[in-house]
All heavy atoms as an XYZ file, in Angstrom:
917
protein
N      -1.312      6.638     10.278
C      -1.609      6.250     11.634
C      -0.345      5.649     12.241
O       0.155      4.642     11.767
C      -2.760      5.255     11.640
C      -4.033      5.872     11.145
S      -5.490      4.831     11.016
C      -5.255      3.545     12.127
N       0.130      6.259     13.257
C       1.372      5.836     13.893
C       1.074      5.452     15.341
O       0.522      6.238     16.103
C       2.417      6.966     13.832
C       2.726      7.281     12.379
C       3.659      6.580     14.592
C       3.592      8.484     12.196
N       1.434      4.225     15.692
C       1.240      3.741     17.069
C       2.478      3.973     17.914
O       2.386      4.123     19.118
C       0.917      2.251     17.065
S      -0.573      1.841     16.170
N       3.646      3.940     17.277
C       4.884      4.133     18.002
C       5.793      2.917     17.985
O       6.952      3.002     18.350
N       5.270      1.758     17.555
C       6.092      0.555     17.507
C       6.532      0.222     16.081
O       7.049     -0.863     15.833
C       5.340     -0.627     18.120
C       4.038     -0.928     17.401
O       3.599     -0.090     16.586
O       3.463     -1.997     17.655
N       6.358      1.139     15.147
C       6.732      0.912     13.762
C       8.226      1.122     13.568
O       8.849      1.913     14.260
C       5.982      1.872     12.811
C       4.497      1.686     12.794
C       3.793      2.470     13.872
O       4.477      3.180     14.635
O       2.584      2.362     13.976
N       8.773      0.406     12.605
C      10.164      0.626     12.224
C      10.251      1.633     11.086
O      11.207      2.382     10.997
C      10.814     -0.691     11.809
C      10.995     -1.661     12.956
C      11.674     -2.931     12.519
O      12.336     -2.929     11.457
O      11.545     -3.927     13.234
N       9.240      1.614     10.201
C       9.224      2.525      9.061
C       7.784      2.866      8.721
O       6.877      2.071      8.955
C       9.912      1.885      7.862
N       7.583      4.043      8.151
C       6.263      4.483      7.717
C       6.320      4.719      6.211
O       7.074      5.569      5.744
C       5.856      5.750      8.438
N       5.544      3.937      5.449
C       5.486      4.074      4.001
C       4.255      4.881      3.640
O       3.203      4.735      4.265
C       5.409      2.699      3.342
C       6.701      1.928      3.403
C       7.035      1.176      4.507
C       7.598      1.971      2.350
C       8.220      0.476      4.573
C       8.794      1.283      2.402
C       9.095      0.536      3.518
O      10.275     -0.141      3.570
N       4.375      5.711      2.610
C       3.231      6.497      2.204
C       3.427      7.132      0.842
O       4.525      7.201      0.301
N       2.336      7.602      0.312
C       2.288      8.234     -0.991
C       2.881      9.645     -0.901
O       3.142     10.169      0.180
C       0.830      8.302     -1.441
C       0.685      8.585     -2.907
O       1.706      8.660     -3.607
O      -0.462      8.736     -3.364
N       3.049     10.265     -2.053
C       3.606     11.614     -2.110
C       2.712     12.626     -1.412
O       3.185     13.636     -0.905
C       3.800     12.037     -3.562
C       4.833     11.228     -4.287
C       4.911     11.611     -5.758
O       4.137     12.421     -6.243
N       5.842     11.007     -6.471
N       1.418     12.354     -1.381
C       0.492     13.302     -0.761
C       0.711     13.420      0.743
O       0.342     14.429      1.347
C      -0.940     12.857     -1.034
N       1.311     12.417      1.366
C       1.509     12.431      2.813
C       2.791     13.130      3.238
O       3.001     13.369      4.408
C       1.520     11.001      3.369
C       0.200     10.312      3.227
C       0.013      9.339      2.259
C      -0.863     10.639      4.053
C      -1.212      8.707      2.128
C      -2.084     10.016      3.925
C      -2.252      9.049      2.957
O      -3.452      8.436      2.818
N       3.681     13.425      2.299
C       4.973     13.995      2.676
C       4.856     15.479      2.989
O       4.424     16.281      2.169
C       6.019     13.800      1.579
C       7.382     14.275      2.018
C       8.177     13.473      2.804
C       7.838     15.545      1.704
C       9.417     13.912      3.254
C       9.068     15.988      2.133
C       9.852     15.171      2.911
O      11.070     15.602      3.360
N       5.219     15.855      4.202
C       5.380     17.250      4.597
C       6.620     17.318      5.484
O       7.054     16.304      6.050
C       4.170     17.789      5.390
O       4.038     17.032      6.593
C       2.886     17.719      4.587
N       7.181     18.490      5.612
C       8.356     18.652      6.465
C       8.000     18.380      7.927
O       8.798     17.804      8.675
C       8.954     20.046      6.303
C       9.531     20.276      4.937
N      10.641     19.609      4.486
C       9.132     21.075      3.920
C      10.914     19.999      3.249
N      10.009     20.886      2.882
N       6.797     18.785      8.330
C       6.372     18.556      9.711
C       6.225     17.057      9.985
O       6.636     16.564     11.041
C       5.053     19.269      9.975
N       5.651     16.323      9.051
C       5.488     14.884      9.229
C       6.853     14.195      9.247
O       7.084     13.274     10.019
C       4.606     14.319      8.122
C       4.168     12.896      8.405
C       3.038     12.459      7.506
N       1.788     13.039      7.997
C       0.906     13.668      7.223
N       1.118     13.798      5.940
N      -0.201     14.155      7.729
N       7.764     14.646      8.395
C       9.116     14.097      8.372
C       9.802     14.308      9.728
O      10.412     13.388     10.283
C       9.936     14.750      7.254
C      11.383     14.387      7.260
N      11.825     13.145      6.849
C      12.472     15.076      7.640
C      13.148     13.099      6.970
N      13.559     14.266      7.454
N       9.675     15.506     10.285
C      10.288     15.806     11.584
C       9.653     14.965     12.690
O      10.354     14.479     13.590
C      10.146     17.290     11.893
N       8.341     14.768     12.623
C       7.645     13.977     13.645
C       8.085     12.517     13.596
O       8.301     11.894     14.648
C       6.138     14.082     13.434
C       5.346     13.380     14.477
C       3.869     13.692     14.328
N       3.123     12.696     15.053
C       1.991     12.178     14.645
N       1.471     12.572     13.503
N       1.371     11.278     15.359
N       8.239     11.972     12.408
C       8.710     10.587     12.279
C      10.136     10.454     12.793
O      10.476      9.487     13.479
C       8.618     10.134     10.820
C       7.219      9.898     10.267
C       7.282      9.653      8.772
C       6.546      8.752     10.982
N      10.965     11.425     12.469
C      12.359     11.390     12.917
C      12.437     11.467     14.437
O      13.218     10.756     15.068
C      13.136     12.536     12.273
C      14.622     12.461     12.493
C      15.335     13.521     11.681
C      16.839     13.377     11.821
N      17.547     14.353     11.010
N      11.615     12.311     15.037
C      11.597     12.459     16.489
C      11.135     11.162     17.162
O      11.637     10.804     18.222
C      10.671     13.600     16.887
C      10.575     13.826     18.377
C       9.558     14.899     18.713
O       8.788     15.318     17.857
N       9.558     15.331     19.956
N      10.209     10.443     16.526
C       9.701      9.194     17.093
C      10.632      8.021     16.824
O      10.386      6.919     17.306
C       8.310      8.899     16.524
N      11.686      8.239     16.030
C      12.629      7.169     15.723
C      12.130      6.212     14.665
O      12.564      5.063     14.594
N      11.213      6.680     13.820
C      10.636      5.860     12.757
C      11.260      6.282     11.434
O      11.365      7.472     11.137
C       9.102      6.042     12.710
C       8.489      5.625     14.047
C       8.501      5.242     11.576
C       7.027      5.972     14.179
N      11.674      5.299     10.641
C      12.274      5.609      9.344
C      11.212      6.193      8.419
O      10.127      5.658      8.265
C      12.866      4.345      8.718
C      14.046      3.815      9.481
C      14.577      2.572      8.831
C      15.707      1.992      9.668
N      16.166      0.708      9.158
N      11.551      7.291      7.789
C      10.643      7.988      6.884
C      10.730      7.349      5.507
O      11.730      7.493      4.810
C      11.016      9.466      6.815
C      10.125     10.246      5.881
O       9.075      9.722      5.468
O      10.476     11.390      5.568
N       9.679      6.641      5.112
C       9.608      6.032      3.785
C       8.447      6.645      2.994
O       7.805      5.982      2.212
C       9.438      4.519      3.883
C      10.582      3.802      4.559
C      11.834      3.858      3.695
N      12.886      3.029      4.248
C      13.948      3.480      4.887
N      14.098      4.765      5.070
N      14.857      2.663      5.348
N       8.195      7.924      3.234
C       7.192      8.649      2.469
C       7.841      9.114      1.175
O       8.956      9.635      1.189
C       6.666      9.843      3.259
C       6.044      9.537      4.624
C       5.685     10.826      5.334
C       4.845      8.647      4.477
N       7.147      8.933      0.077
C       7.705      9.326     -1.215
C       7.791     10.848     -1.289
O       6.897     11.555     -0.842
C       6.842      8.776     -2.338
C       6.831      7.262     -2.381
S       5.727      6.595     -3.624
C       6.615      6.974     -5.097
N       8.888     11.342     -1.833
C       9.054     12.786     -2.003
C       8.286     13.233     -3.235
O       8.134     12.478     -4.191
C      10.526     13.135     -2.160
C      11.304     12.969     -0.906
N      12.645     13.225     -0.827
C      10.939     12.576      0.346
C      13.079     13.000      0.398
N      12.052     12.601      1.124
N       7.817     14.457     -3.197
C       7.087     14.983     -4.347
C       7.782     16.233     -4.875
O       8.303     17.048     -4.101
C       5.647     15.272     -4.001
C       5.460     16.323     -2.952
C       3.995     16.578     -2.694
N       3.861     17.299     -1.442
C       2.755     17.358     -0.751
N       1.698     16.742     -1.175
N       2.708     18.024      0.369
N       7.773     16.389     -6.182
C       8.380     17.582     -6.767
C       7.366     18.728     -6.790
O       6.170     18.528     -6.622
C       8.713     17.136     -8.182
C       7.645     16.139     -8.499
C       7.355     15.433     -7.198
N       7.868     19.925     -6.995
C       6.987     21.031     -7.328
C       7.664     21.832     -8.430
O       8.776     21.525     -8.848
C       6.634     21.881     -6.091
C       7.831     22.567     -5.486
O       8.733     23.006     -6.190
N       7.844     22.662     -4.164
N       7.012     22.866     -8.900
C       7.551     23.568    -10.068
C       8.861     24.293     -9.786
O       9.622     24.564    -10.694
C       6.513     24.531    -10.637
C       6.119     25.646     -9.714
C       5.043     26.493    -10.373
C       4.605     27.615     -9.464
N       3.559     28.425    -10.079
N       9.145     24.579     -8.521
C      10.389     25.265     -8.183
C      11.512     24.305     -7.788
O      12.674     24.660     -7.856
C      10.156     26.260     -7.037
C       9.113     27.287     -7.351
N       9.273     28.231     -8.343
C       7.883     27.491     -6.825
C       8.195     28.989     -8.409
N       7.338     28.565     -7.496
N      11.155     23.104     -7.345
C      12.142     22.128     -6.882
C      11.843     20.754     -7.474
O      11.120     19.960     -6.857
C      12.140     22.038     -5.345
C      12.451     23.329     -4.668
N      13.732     23.836     -4.601
C      11.656     24.223     -4.038
C      13.704     24.982     -3.957
N      12.456     25.247     -3.607
N      12.383     20.461     -8.656
C      12.173     19.111     -9.203
C      12.958     18.082     -8.388
O      13.871     18.433     -7.628
C      12.717     19.219    -10.626
C      13.664     20.358    -10.594
C      13.160     21.302     -9.534
N      12.577     16.819     -8.534
C      13.264     15.768     -7.788
C      14.664     15.537     -8.333
O      14.890     15.579     -9.545
C      12.481     14.462     -7.876
C      11.144     14.407     -7.145
C      10.490     13.050     -7.362
C      11.317     14.676     -5.674
N      15.587     15.286     -7.441
C      16.944     14.940     -7.843
C      16.956     13.473     -8.278
O      16.028     12.716     -7.943
C      17.929     15.133     -6.673
O      17.579     14.210     -5.634
C      17.897     16.557     -6.147
N      17.971     13.038     -9.016
C      18.034     11.616     -9.395
C      18.012     10.680     -8.186
O      17.423      9.604     -8.241
C      19.355     11.507    -10.152
C      19.574     12.878    -10.701
C      19.011     13.815     -9.673
N      18.634     11.094     -7.088
C      18.624     10.261     -5.886
C      17.217     10.137     -5.314
O      16.801      9.057     -4.873
C      19.573     10.856     -4.848
C      19.665     10.027     -3.604
C      20.671     10.572     -2.642
N      20.648      9.770     -1.429
C      21.371      9.989     -0.392
N      22.216     10.998     -0.377
N      21.290      9.231      0.670
N      16.452     11.221     -5.303
C      15.079     11.178     -4.810
C      14.199     10.326     -5.719
O      13.326      9.595     -5.241
C      14.500     12.586     -4.712
C      15.068     13.404     -3.573
C      14.565     14.829     -3.586
O      14.413     15.428     -4.657
N      14.320     15.385     -2.412
N      14.431     10.382     -7.025
C      13.670      9.543     -7.950
C      13.936      8.068     -7.687
O      13.022      7.246     -7.684
C      14.011      9.899     -9.399
C      13.454     11.229     -9.838
C      13.835     11.523    -11.271
C      13.353     12.893    -11.698
N      13.737     13.224    -13.079
N      15.201      7.731     -7.463
C      15.552      6.338     -7.166
C      14.921      5.905     -5.840
O      14.409      4.799     -5.720
C      17.065      6.168     -7.095
C      17.465      4.828     -6.551
C      18.540      4.177     -7.348
O      19.116      4.790     -8.222
N      18.808      2.943     -7.051
N      14.962      6.777     -4.861
C      14.348      6.470     -3.561
C      12.856      6.205     -3.723
O      12.320      5.247     -3.176
C      14.584      7.650     -2.610
C      13.993      7.473     -1.233
C      14.261      8.732     -0.395
N      13.788      8.587      0.952
C      12.546      8.856      1.340
N      11.654      9.302      0.466
N      12.193      8.692      2.606
N      12.167      7.037     -4.511
C      10.742      6.832     -4.761
C      10.481      5.499     -5.458
O       9.506      4.816     -5.158
C      10.167      7.980     -5.594
C       9.916      9.221     -4.763
O      10.057      9.210     -3.550
N       9.551     10.300     -5.430
N      11.351      5.111     -6.401
C      11.192      3.829     -7.088
C      11.313      2.657     -6.111
O      10.554      1.703     -6.181
C      12.213      3.684     -8.211
C      11.678      4.132     -9.550
C      12.625      3.805    -10.679
N      13.105      5.057    -11.229
C      14.334      5.535    -11.120
N      15.256      4.833    -10.543
N      14.652      6.702    -11.627
N      12.283      2.737     -5.210
C      12.465      1.659     -4.235
C      11.278      1.571     -3.273
O      10.829      0.479     -2.926
C      13.765      1.874     -3.452
C      15.053      1.740     -4.260
C      16.262      2.156     -3.428
C      15.216      0.324     -4.772
N      10.769      2.709     -2.856
C       9.607      2.726     -1.962
C       8.377      2.198     -2.681
O       7.576      1.456     -2.113
C       9.367      4.151     -1.426
C      10.488      4.552     -0.477
C       8.019      4.262     -0.725
C      10.474      6.008     -0.077
N       8.215      2.536     -3.953
C       7.023      2.113     -4.689
C       6.964      0.601     -4.856
O       5.878      0.031     -4.928
C       6.952      2.803     -6.045
O       7.989      2.352     -6.884
N       8.100     -0.084     -4.888
C       8.095     -1.547     -4.990
C       7.467     -2.173     -3.750
O       6.697     -3.123     -3.843
C       9.516     -2.072     -5.189
C      10.092     -1.763     -6.536
C      11.499     -2.289     -6.663
C      12.109     -1.884     -7.998
N      13.496     -2.346     -8.126
N       7.778     -1.637     -2.585
C       7.202     -2.152     -1.342
C       5.720     -1.802     -1.278
O       4.878     -2.640     -0.940
C       7.945     -1.573     -0.119
C       7.278     -1.982      1.178
C       9.394     -2.021     -0.134
N       5.388     -0.580     -1.614
C       3.996     -0.133     -1.543
C       3.106     -0.886     -2.516
O       1.952     -1.178     -2.215
C       3.908      1.374     -1.818
C       4.492      2.212     -0.697
C       4.293      3.693     -0.923
N       2.882      3.989     -0.998
C       2.288      4.532     -2.068
N       2.984      4.856     -3.125
N       1.009      4.777     -2.061
N       3.618     -1.229     -3.686
C       2.815     -1.934     -4.685
C       2.368     -3.296     -4.171
O       1.224     -3.712     -4.393
C       3.599     -2.092     -5.981
N       3.252     -3.988     -3.466
C       2.898     -5.302     -2.932
C       1.808     -5.198     -1.869
O       0.943     -6.070     -1.757
C       4.141     -5.974     -2.350
N       1.819     -4.120     -1.104
C       0.830     -3.938     -0.047
C      -0.502     -3.469     -0.626
O      -1.568     -3.862     -0.154
C       1.350     -2.929      1.004
C       0.291     -2.593      2.028
C       2.592     -3.484      1.678
N      -0.478     -2.646     -1.647
C      -1.695     -2.068     -2.183
C      -2.413     -2.962     -3.192
O      -3.571     -2.722     -3.510
C      -1.388     -0.711     -2.815
C      -1.016      0.320     -1.776
C      -0.738      1.679     -2.363
O      -0.940      1.854     -3.580
O      -0.320      2.562     -1.609
N      -1.767     -4.005     -3.685
C      -2.382     -4.889     -4.680
C      -3.683     -5.524     -4.189
O      -4.685     -5.511     -4.903
C      -1.402     -5.961     -5.134
C      -1.963     -6.851     -6.225
C      -0.918     -7.792     -6.768
N       0.309     -7.131     -7.145
C       0.517     -6.503     -8.308
N      -0.451     -6.452     -9.181
N       1.674     -5.958     -8.568
N      -3.741     -6.090     -2.967
C      -5.017     -6.669     -2.518
C      -6.160     -5.655     -2.492
O      -7.294     -5.979     -2.859
C      -4.719     -7.177     -1.106
C      -3.259     -7.366     -1.067
C      -2.677     -6.337     -1.992
N      -5.870     -4.427     -2.095
C      -6.930     -3.417     -2.058
C      -7.416     -3.088     -3.462
O      -8.612     -2.861     -3.681
C      -6.436     -2.159     -1.348
C      -6.086     -2.403      0.090
C      -4.764     -2.461      0.488
C      -7.071     -2.607      1.027
C      -4.435     -2.700      1.811
C      -6.758     -2.846      2.361
C      -5.430     -2.892      2.745
N      -6.516     -3.086     -4.431
C      -6.914     -2.845     -5.820
C      -7.806     -3.980     -6.321
O      -8.806     -3.739     -7.004
C      -5.684     -2.700     -6.705
N      -7.454     -5.208     -5.965
C      -8.271     -6.356     -6.378
C      -9.642     -6.277     -5.725
O     -10.663     -6.527     -6.373
C      -7.562     -7.686     -6.019
C      -8.483     -8.872     -6.223
C      -6.306     -7.852     -6.855
N      -9.694     -5.944     -4.438
C     -10.986     -5.815     -3.762
C     -11.869     -4.792     -4.459
O     -13.062     -5.022     -4.648
C     -10.804     -5.398     -2.303
C     -10.215     -6.469     -1.416
C      -9.734     -6.147     -0.172
C     -10.133     -7.784     -1.820
C      -9.189     -7.112      0.653
C      -9.596     -8.764     -1.010
C      -9.120     -8.425      0.229
N     -11.284     -3.675     -4.849
C     -12.071     -2.622     -5.483
C     -12.484     -2.984     -6.902
O     -13.634     -2.800     -7.287
C     -11.272     -1.314     -5.513
C     -11.150     -0.652     -4.171
C     -10.360      0.628     -4.312
C     -10.302      1.394     -3.011
N      -9.589      2.662     -3.174
N     -11.542     -3.487     -7.707
C     -11.814     -3.704     -9.125
C     -12.570     -5.001     -9.396
O     -13.556     -5.004    -10.118
C     -10.514     -3.686     -9.916
C      -9.851     -2.329     -9.915
C      -8.456     -2.348    -10.524
O      -7.972     -3.391    -10.937
N      -7.807     -1.197    -10.556
N     -12.098     -6.100     -8.842
C     -12.707     -7.394     -9.167
C     -13.898     -7.738     -8.289
O     -14.837     -8.381     -8.737
C     -11.665     -8.505     -9.044
C     -10.619     -8.429    -10.099
C      -9.807     -9.677    -10.117
N      -8.700     -9.553    -11.046
C      -7.671    -10.359    -11.056
N      -7.606    -11.354    -10.202
N      -6.711    -10.182    -11.923
N     -13.841     -7.362     -7.024
C     -14.888     -7.753     -6.094
C     -15.921     -6.658     -5.867
O     -16.850     -6.834     -5.091
C     -14.295     -8.176     -4.755
C     -13.298     -9.312     -4.844
C     -12.292     -9.447     -3.912
C     -13.353    -10.253     -5.858
C     -11.380    -10.482     -3.976
C     -12.440    -11.290     -5.940
C     -11.459    -11.393     -5.003
O     -10.555    -12.417     -5.078
N     -15.756     -5.512     -6.519
C     -16.739     -4.431     -6.418
C     -16.861     -3.853     -5.015
O     -17.953     -3.496     -4.588
N     -15.761     -3.752     -4.300
C     -15.815     -3.284     -2.915
C     -15.319     -1.854     -2.771
O     -14.647     -1.510     -1.800
C     -15.008     -4.228     -2.016
C     -15.607     -5.610     -1.930
S     -14.663     -6.699     -0.868
C     -14.995     -5.974      0.722
N     -15.658     -1.008     -3.723
C     -15.309      0.406     -3.567
C     -16.058      0.996     -2.379
O     -15.560      1.866     -1.689
C     -15.637      1.179     -4.827
C     -14.719      0.828     -5.972
C     -14.945      1.745     -7.152
N     -14.111      1.330     -8.253
C     -12.840      1.663     -8.391
N     -12.282      2.432     -7.494
N     -12.142      1.233     -9.400
N     -17.267      0.515     -2.193
C     -18.071      0.883     -1.033
C     -18.675     -0.395     -0.469
O     -19.001     -1.309     -1.209
C     -19.206      1.823     -1.420
C     -18.743      3.163     -1.873
C     -19.919      4.054     -2.098
N     -19.465      5.350     -2.577
C     -20.267      6.279     -3.017
N     -21.559      6.055     -3.065
N     -19.798      7.433     -3.431
N     -18.848     -0.425      0.822
C     -19.504     -1.572      1.426
C     -21.005     -1.424      1.253
O     -21.542     -0.330      1.317
C     -19.114     -1.671      2.902
C     -17.631     -1.949      3.124
C     -17.301     -1.917      4.608
C     -17.236     -3.280      2.539
N     -21.678     -2.540      1.036
C     -23.082     -2.453      0.663
C     -24.057     -2.611      1.814
O     -25.254     -2.425      1.636
C     -23.393     -3.472     -0.424
C     -23.251     -4.908      0.005
C     -23.654     -5.846     -1.082
N     -22.661     -5.849     -2.124
C     -22.495     -6.822     -2.990
N     -23.251     -7.872     -2.942
N     -21.580     -6.752     -3.915
N     -23.584     -2.971      2.984
C     -24.484     -3.213      4.103
C     -24.343     -2.119      5.155
O     -23.320     -1.462      5.261
C     -24.190     -4.583      4.739
C     -24.257     -5.715      3.747
C     -23.094     -6.328      3.303
C     -25.465     -6.150      3.250
C     -23.141     -7.357      2.394
C     -25.526     -7.180      2.331
C     -24.357     -7.788      1.896
N     -25.367     -1.951      5.965
C     -25.341     -0.968      7.042
C     -24.915     -1.593      8.362
O     -24.689     -0.906      9.336
C     -26.717     -0.315      7.218
C     -27.093      0.577      6.070
C     -28.065      0.200      5.177
C     -26.450      1.788      5.875
C     -28.404      1.014      4.118
C     -26.775      2.606      4.815
C     -27.760      2.213      3.928
N     -24.834     -2.905      8.380
C     -24.504     -3.639      9.587
C     -23.002     -3.925      9.623
O     -22.436     -4.444      8.668
C     -25.303     -4.942      9.582
C     -25.156     -5.732     10.842
O     -24.276     -5.464     11.644
N     -26.026     -6.713     11.009
N     -22.336     -3.607     10.716
C     -20.892     -3.805     10.829
C     -20.518     -5.281     10.724
O     -19.542     -5.633     10.052
C     -20.387     -3.227     12.157
C     -18.893     -3.344     12.409
C     -18.117     -2.571     11.353
C     -18.549     -2.843     13.790
N     -21.290     -6.161     11.335
C     -20.975     -7.592     11.297
C     -21.074     -8.137      9.875
O     -20.239     -8.942      9.445
C     -21.910     -8.360     12.232
N     -22.053     -7.705      9.128
C     -22.221     -8.174      7.752
C     -21.104     -7.639      6.863
O     -20.567     -8.371      6.020
C     -23.592     -7.732      7.196
O     -24.601     -8.046      8.150
C     -23.906     -8.438      5.899
N     -20.724     -6.388      7.048
C     -19.607     -5.826      6.293
C     -18.306     -6.548      6.622
O     -17.496     -6.813      5.740
C     -19.460     -4.331      6.574
C     -20.500     -3.516      5.860
O     -20.948     -3.883      4.773
N     -20.901     -2.419      6.453
N     -18.103     -6.857      7.893
C     -16.903     -7.586      8.301
C     -16.872     -8.966      7.635
O     -15.835     -9.404      7.140
C     -16.853     -7.727      9.812
C     -15.603     -8.464     10.279
C     -15.551     -8.639     11.782
N     -15.535     -7.348     12.440
C     -16.210     -7.063     13.541
N     -16.950     -7.964     14.122
N     -16.123     -5.851     14.071
N     -18.010     -9.639      7.609
C     -18.099    -10.961      6.971
C     -17.772    -10.862      5.492
O     -17.030    -11.691      4.948
C     -19.507    -11.555      7.172
O     -19.779    -11.628      8.569
C     -19.603    -12.931      6.555
N     -18.297     -9.846      4.826
C     -18.007     -9.665      3.401
C     -16.517     -9.434      3.177
O     -15.923     -9.998      2.255
C     -18.803     -8.487      2.846
C     -18.567     -8.288      1.363
C     -19.216     -7.024      0.836
O     -19.647     -6.170      1.596
N     -19.267     -6.902     -0.466
N     -15.879     -8.635      4.027
C     -14.444     -8.368      3.881
C     -13.615     -9.615      4.153
O     -12.637     -9.888      3.444
C     -14.020     -7.239      4.818
S     -14.689     -5.632      4.354
N     -13.995    -10.404      5.156
C     -13.262    -11.636      5.457
C     -13.395    -12.619      4.307
O     -12.414    -13.261      3.891
C     -13.761    -12.253      6.789
C     -13.247    -13.669      6.961
C     -13.330    -11.390      7.958
N     -14.589    -12.760      3.753
C     -14.782    -13.669      2.624
C     -14.014    -13.200      1.386
O     -13.444    -14.017      0.652
C     -16.269    -13.819      2.303
C     -17.074    -14.598      3.340
C     -18.559    -14.557      2.995
C     -16.585    -16.021      3.454
N     -13.963    -11.906      1.165
C     -13.179    -11.379      0.043
C     -11.698    -11.657      0.267
O     -10.973    -12.019     -0.668
C     -13.427     -9.886     -0.120
N     -11.223    -11.508      1.498
C      -9.829    -11.815      1.818
C      -9.519    -13.292      1.613
O      -8.467    -13.649      1.080
N     -10.434    -14.164      2.031
C     -10.246    -15.611      1.805
C     -10.203    -15.921      0.322
O      -9.376    -16.715     -0.140
C     -11.368    -16.396      2.471
S     -11.331    -16.356      4.260
N     -11.088    -15.301     -0.435
C     -11.115    -15.514     -1.879
C      -9.809    -15.059     -2.526
O      -9.246    -15.761     -3.382
C     -12.298    -14.753     -2.480
O     -12.263    -14.793     -3.874
N      -9.315    -13.910     -2.101
C      -8.052    -13.405     -2.639
C      -6.903    -14.350     -2.295
O      -6.064    -14.659     -3.143
C      -7.768    -12.000     -2.089
C      -6.464    -11.425     -2.563
C      -6.358    -10.877     -3.841
C      -5.338    -11.441     -1.765
C      -5.155    -10.359     -4.299
C      -4.136    -10.926     -2.210
C      -4.051    -10.381     -3.477
O      -2.858     -9.883     -3.928
N      -6.867    -14.832     -1.051
C      -5.802    -15.748     -0.641
C      -5.856    -17.067     -1.415
O      -4.816    -17.617     -1.782
C      -5.867    -16.009      0.866
C      -5.410    -14.812      1.663
O      -4.665    -13.978      1.174
N      -5.870    -14.725      2.897
N      -7.047    -17.589     -1.656
C      -7.175    -18.820     -2.439
C      -6.717    -18.606     -3.877
O      -6.040    -19.451     -4.472
C      -8.616    -19.322     -2.416
C      -9.082    -19.945     -1.106
C     -10.570    -20.212     -1.152
C      -8.310    -21.224     -0.832
N      -7.080    -17.468     -4.422
C      -6.656    -17.144     -5.788
C      -5.137    -17.029     -5.872
O      -4.514    -17.567     -6.789
C      -7.317    -15.832     -6.221
C      -6.975    -15.412     -7.614
C      -7.590    -14.053     -7.955
O      -8.067    -13.351     -7.076
N      -7.560    -13.705     -9.210
N      -4.527    -16.375     -4.915
C      -3.070    -16.242     -4.894
C      -2.399    -17.596     -4.671
O      -1.353    -17.882     -5.236
C      -2.636    -15.262     -3.790
C      -2.959    -13.835     -4.087
C      -2.138    -13.252     -5.217
N      -0.724    -13.403     -4.924
C       0.193    -13.756     -5.822
N      -0.144    -13.993     -7.055
N       1.452    -13.875     -5.466
N      -2.990    -18.433     -3.802
C      -2.402    -19.744     -3.517
C      -2.369    -20.609     -4.774
O      -1.371    -21.286     -5.044
C      -3.177    -20.448     -2.414
N      -3.439    -20.586     -5.560
C      -3.439    -21.388     -6.783
C      -2.407    -20.852     -7.773
O      -1.763    -21.623     -8.474
C      -4.827    -21.410     -7.443
O      -5.246    -20.071     -7.706
C      -5.840    -22.106     -6.555
N      -2.238    -19.548     -7.813
C      -1.250    -18.969     -8.726
C       0.171    -19.321     -8.296
O       1.050    -19.514     -9.135
C      -1.417    -17.458     -8.805
N       0.400    -19.438     -6.988
C       1.740    -19.764     -6.490
C       2.016    -21.264     -6.607
O       3.104    -21.680     -7.010
C       1.894    -19.290     -5.020
C       3.167    -19.834     -4.403
C       1.883    -17.772     -4.956
N       1.018    -22.076     -6.264
C       1.221    -23.533     -6.280
C       1.232    -24.118     -7.688
O       1.924    -25.098     -7.949
C       0.141    -24.218     -5.447
C       0.182    -23.925     -3.950
C      -1.023    -24.545     -3.262
C       1.470    -24.439     -3.339
N       0.424    -23.551     -8.575
C       0.318    -24.067     -9.934
C       0.567    -22.951    -10.948
O      -0.358    -22.478    -11.601
C      -1.080    -24.677    -10.168
C      -1.460    -25.687     -9.135
C      -2.420    -25.378     -8.181
C      -0.854    -26.924     -9.103
C      -2.790    -26.302     -7.217
C      -1.214    -27.859     -8.134
C      -2.167    -27.554     -7.196
N       1.819    -22.524    -11.086
C       2.097    -21.420    -12.014
C       1.864    -21.846    -13.455
O       2.094    -22.997    -13.835
C       3.568    -21.105    -11.755
C       4.131    -22.341    -11.178
C       3.020    -23.033    -10.448
N       1.368    -20.924    -14.228
C       1.145    -21.181    -15.663
C       2.449    -20.943    -16.386
O       3.014    -19.847    -16.354
C       0.035    -20.233    -16.208
C      -0.149    -20.451    -17.689
C      -1.252    -20.453    -15.434
N       2.935    -21.972    -17.023
C       4.202    -21.864    -17.747
C       3.907    -21.665    -19.221
O       3.145    -22.408    -19.829
C       5.046    -23.115    -17.536
C       5.487    -23.265    -16.108
C       6.607    -24.295    -16.010
N       7.087    -24.343    -14.648
C       6.848    -25.339    -13.812
N       6.135    -26.360    -14.205
N       7.309    -25.302    -12.587
N       4.523    -20.654    -19.770
C       4.351    -20.378    -21.194
C       5.306    -21.271    -21.987
O       6.444    -21.499    -21.586
C       4.643    -18.900    -21.484
C       3.671    -17.970    -20.821
C       3.982    -16.542    -21.138
C       3.012    -15.630    -20.426
N       3.299    -14.238    -20.673
N       4.860    -21.777    -23.140
C       5.761    -22.605    -23.949
C       6.937    -21.796    -24.462
O       6.804    -20.630    -24.829
C       4.890    -23.110    -25.094
C       3.635    -22.310    -25.047
C       3.546    -21.649    -23.707
N       8.089    -22.438    -24.481
C       9.302    -21.731    -24.888
C       9.457    -21.601    -26.372
O       8.917    -22.098    -27.215
C      10.538    -22.444    -24.334
């Protein structure tokens, strides 16, 4: 989803196409979509390094969604009401933020 005010667009290998790359370039948005290999064109070492650098940024963004799905059981929303689903998502976000805050403020130090 591109609004036009983005500086860069990050995405998985499934989103990379030549047409999408050209569209991002035309809009002046940096293309941070991971390149994908195929059987005729394997990735070059430079493309592999580029994918590694992009994956570091993407991992930080995707971690909360993984926690919501795995720990909080939010693969699917359980209510039919939009307001109730929104409340559940906000409470899950608050819970995640509190959990992260305790981990940042009180890190567990392993004995040396």
